[in-house]
C-alpha positions, 0 to 999 in steps of 0.5 A, a space after each residue: 699356781 701359776 700358768 705354765 706350758 700354756 704362757 711359751 705356746 702364747 707367745 710363740 703364736 703372737 711372734 707368728 702371727 704379728 709378721 701376717 698380721 702386718 702384711 694383711 692388716 687393712 685388706 679386709 674389710 669385715 661384716 657388723 657382728 651379729 648376736 653370737 646365739 644366732 647361726 646355722 649350726 651344721 652337725 655331724 650326728 649321722 655320719 654326715 654333715 647336715 643342719 640341725 634342724 634336719 636330722 630326725 635326731 634330739 640334739 642340742 648343738 654348740 659352736 664355738 661362738 655360741 659356748 664362748 657366749 653361754 660362758 660354757 668352758 668345761 665338759 660339766 658346764 653343758 648340763 647347764 645349758 642342756 636341761 636332762 644332762 647331768 655330769 658328777 664325778 667320783 675319784 675322777 671318773 665322770 658319771 653322766 646321765 641323760 634323760 635318766 638314762 646311766 649308771 651311778 657304776 664308775 672306775 675302768 671295767 663299767 663302761 659310761 652311759 653316755 661316750 664321749 668323742 672326739 673328732 669321730 674316736 671314742 675317748 677310752 674313759 670318762 675320768 678326766 673328761 669334766 675337764 676344759 674344753 679347749 679350742 673346739 669347733 662345736 660340741 652336740 649333745 645326742 639324747 637317747 640311745 644311738 646305737 646302731 650308728 654310736 655303737 657300744 654303751 650308747 645306751 643314754 647318747 653321746 657327746 661329740 666335740 669336734 675340732 676345728 678342721 686346718 685350712 690351707 686359705 689363711 693364717 688366723 687364729 687367738 688367744 686369750 687371758 683370764 683371771 679369776 677369784 681364788 687366784 685363777 688363771 686361763 690361757 689359751 691359744 689356737 692358730 691354723 697355719 698354712 704351710 702349702 696350698 695343699 698341707 696345712 695343720 693347727 695348735 692349739 693348747 691351754 694352761 688354767 690354775 687356781 686355789 682348791 676350793 677345799 681346805 684340809 683344817 688337819 694340822 696332822 693331815 697332808 695339804 689339798 691339790 693344786 687344781 690345773 687342767 692343760 694341754 695341748 693340740 695338733 691336727 695337720 691334713 694333705 689333701 694329696 689330692 681333689 679326691 684325697 684327704 689324709 688327717 693326723 692329730 694328737 691331743 694330750 691333756 694332764 689335769 689335777 683335781 678334787 675328783 669329788 674325793 674331798 670327803 666330809 664325812 657329815 654323817 658318819 655310820 657307827 662301821 660293823 663290827 662295834 666299832 665306836 662312833 667315829 667323830 662328825 664333820 659338823 657341816 659341809 663347808 668345803 674344809 675338810 679334817 682328813 688325814 691323807 690328800 685326796 683328789 687325782 691327776 690323770 693324764 692322756 694322750 690320743 693318737 689319731 688319723 683318717 683317710 678319707 678318698 671321694 670315689 665315684 659312686 661313693 666317699 670312703 673314710 677310715 680312723 684308726 686312733 691310739 690312746 693311753 691314759 693314766 692316773 699318775 695320783 689317785 688318792 682318797 682317805 676313805 673314811 673322810 675323818 680325821 682318822 686314820 681308818 682307812 685309804 686307797 691308792 691307785 698304784 698302776 692304773 691302766 686304761 689303753 685303746 684300740 680303734 680301728 673304723 672303714 666309712 662307706 657313705 652316699 655322695 651325690 654322684 649315687 644311684 638315686 642319690 636325690 632320694 637314698 642317702 647312707 651310710 656303711 662300716 665297720 669298727 674293731 675296739 680293743 681295749 684294757 683298763 684296770 688296777 695292777 692294783 690299786 692298795 687299801 690302806 686299813 688302820 684302827 678302827 676299820 680293823 676288827 671289822 674288815 680284817 677277819 673278812 679278808 684274810 682266809 682261815 690259819 692263814 699265819 703272819 708275823 705281823 698279825 699276831 699282834 692284831 688278834 686281841 682286836 679282831 672279831 668285833 672287841 670294841 675299839 676307842 681311844 688310845 687303842 685305836 691308834 696302837 694298832 698297826 696298819 695293814 696294807 692291802 693290795 686288789 686289781 684285775 684288769 678287764 680286756 676288751 676285744 669288740 668287732 661290729 657292722 653297721 649302716 643306716 639309710 634315709 629314703 625319702 618318697 616326697 618333699 614331705 616323707 623321709 624312712 630311716 632304717 638302721 642296724 647294727 651287728 657287734 660282738 665283743 669278748 671279755 677277759 679279765 686277768 691279773 685278780 688277785 688279793 695280796 697283803 703287803 710284804 713289809 716293805 710296803 709293796 705287793 708281795 703275799 698272796 691271798 688270793 687269786 681270780 680266774 674266771 671265764 671269758 663273756 661273749 656278747 652278741 648284739 643286734 641294735 636296729 634304728 626306725 625313724 619316720 620323718 614328715 614335713 608338712 610345711 614349705 620351710 625344710 628345717 620343719 619336721 614332725 618325726 617319729 622314732 626307734 632304737 636299741 642300745 646295749 651296754 656291754 656285759 662286765 666283771 668288777 675289777 676291784 674284788 675283795 671279799 669274793 671272786 669276781 662276779 659278772 654282770 649282764 648285758 643292759 639293753 635299752 629301747 626308746 621310742 620317741 615323738 619329736 617335733 622341730 620348726 621354723 617359724 615368722 621368717 625362722 625369728 623363733 626355732 622350737 624344737 621339742 620331743 617327747 620320749 618313753 624309754 624303757 631299761 632292762 639289767 641297769 648296771 649298778 654299783 653298791 660303795 663298801 669294804 664289807 660287800 664284794 668289792 670296794 665298788 660292786 656292780 650288779 644288776 638293779 632290774 627294770 626301768 622305765 622312762 617318760 619324758 619331755 623336753 624342748 628348746 627354742 631360740 627367739 628373736 623377739 623385735 627382728 626388726 626393732 631390735 635384732 641384735 636380742 635374742 632370747 634363748 631356753 629349753 626344759 625337761 621333764 623326767 618321771 624315772 622309775 625303777 619298775 623291778 629292783 628286787 634284793 637292793 644294797 644300800 645303807 640303814 638310815 637309822 644303825 649305818 649298818 650295810 644290807 643287801 647280797 654279799 655285805 657281812 651283816 647278813 641283812 636282807 636288801 631291799 625292794 627298790 621297786 617304784 623308786 628313783 633312778 638316781 641322778 635323774 631329776 624331774 625338773 632342769 630348766 634353763 633360760 638366758 637373754 643374749 642383747 647385742 648392741 653395735 656403734 660402728 666398730 664397737 659392739 656391746 654384748 650383755 647377757 645373762 641365764 638362770 638355771 633350774 634343777 628340782 634335785 635327785 637322788 644319789 642311790 637307788 634307796 632313795 634315802 633322803 640324806 643322800 639328795 641333790 635339794 633342789 637349787 638354781 643357778 644365775 650366771 652372768 657376762 658382758 662382753 666388748 668386742 673392737 672390731 678394727 683390733 679383733 679384741 674381746 675383753 669379758 668380764 662375767 660371774 659364776 653362781 653369782 647367788 652363791 647357791 651351795 647344794 652337792 655335786 656330788 656324794 660318796 655314801 660308804 660304810 663310814 658314811 655321808 660324804 657330801 661333796 659341794 659345787 663350786 662358789 661364786 666366782 667372777 672374773 675376766 677375761 681378755 681375747 685378740 683374734 688375729 
């Protein structure tokens, strides 16, 4: 698949840049290029611009140059450079864990524990977020609960993506083109365009495509999806006066991916009801043998605007946003075999969100500005998310056990008469399997959320050494589940015959999220500090949006309390930067999920109980020979987690011996198990990264050589901690070499990712039909050229 719209955008930017560069060529003498890892990153983790070392929060921040030097191009790449962060996908939805806090629940209605923000706007969903970052100014990874300033659902932390602000000073930009194995082609382009001395805008775009790493070897099956991602962003600013700025931005993205749905059933379960053993896929080798096409095509639009007004005693900022996400195609061959047993596909997915935020921030003219800084605000959110509806086609081996559970007693249809001899658990084998007609069921539900909150946070400096930060947020939220239903295909391929209509009461929650932090700066350098903090965050109560056997059930709110002791220091004339933290986290009513056809829903949400996480982390950036070799920089980070359930009774899972589902709501009637003491899923005990970057200058020529190694000790994919549901220990090695020709602003890069070709389970889909691993990306070598103007 070849690049499309990005090429058109690139040509337009090149044409515009030629004329501008012709006038400005030779007017500017550039400073020698320094190592791109050494920089002072300014962050907005506390709603105002601050140096990263001055913020009493565990935070990792990466500028655009640093991301490029480290080979980071997507959100999912962040986990390789930020230990303690795990990002996987399921059905196109990102599943993020940070410091052992997250949820394996996905689909609309299951809020992520690590929300994403784009230019201060909370993104609607993490579905499709593990894709190309595009042109950014920086990315901030905030660790630990962020309930006070970021609000709802930020129980594990937050990931903030900031794009460049338009400048009225000069026209500039860049364009890059890359190729790699698997016919991969990548185009990115960016331009800053000043219109007048008060009006400017930026425009950027990307267009990526490659062959699918997976193939479908079933001669009667559908081919795998072509992989692509494309998008563009527009951002404009009008400096209406010396004190008022008005911003408007729009972003559009579209992507097609496997979405964690390329299932290889390597360990099939016998399935309930006496069904014959399913055929096993001999090994996980990126070759699927399924009847249907798996994957997702996601499209999203985000429109936002802001007004900043610098007033005499404080600054005011208003941010509004409207966004919509649609899944044009989402489908999975649920059984992961070459038999047409069960297939899920999204007919219509609804994901919409509108937000409004008022921020009031202190400035240099505020009372006590020499000692006190503060921010206060109001936040409003309205959203709708769910399926309207989702289709489940069950046929052949899936019907004997599944159909009696969803068809009400006495319900008679002509289409069912032929099925009656095969119901009630009779074995289905051989040709009998293919003789059973399919049945398509439709289920759906839209979760409507209405949230409003007020927050404030202030920092007071008692003297040059001691600073106290106090903050709090009060939030009210109401959630309703509408259009919850189950129906049967009317025989013409559409929803028509109702089986169940569900009406449930609204959920209401009132939440108070405090924060306390005390900083001590005993050293002369302002960027050296020791801090201690406490913070709390909530995840709102919710309902299952996809329900088959039962009416929707309520899931209680989740509460997270975090206690942290941190250190930030710079030593040896800032040649060494070292940050570290020790933390203890207590979590109540963890939102978890169980995937099963024979339980309440396809993905059933429930509260797991309580957990605790004890951890320690550190990161460093070191120029070991600043005089002899200032271009050499070493970097590293590591996180240790002891993340366990302290109370998790009556948990759901699958027997490792029989494959039968057990726990509340399952048709087997098998009792749940006690998971207390088990490890929290997707939370490796150890993660670490180490790398070097060497910059060599020869007049107008600069060479940059970099490599990094990443270690992950492995983790379980489910709370039951089955030895068959794991990501085993693995290492990754990536390397890059770049050449810069300064007079032309030209960059050439060759790179290798996963050079040792490590293979591990990127994701795992466990269901009634078996264990389906989804493998990581293979070894890839490629190159790119980038021209800045």
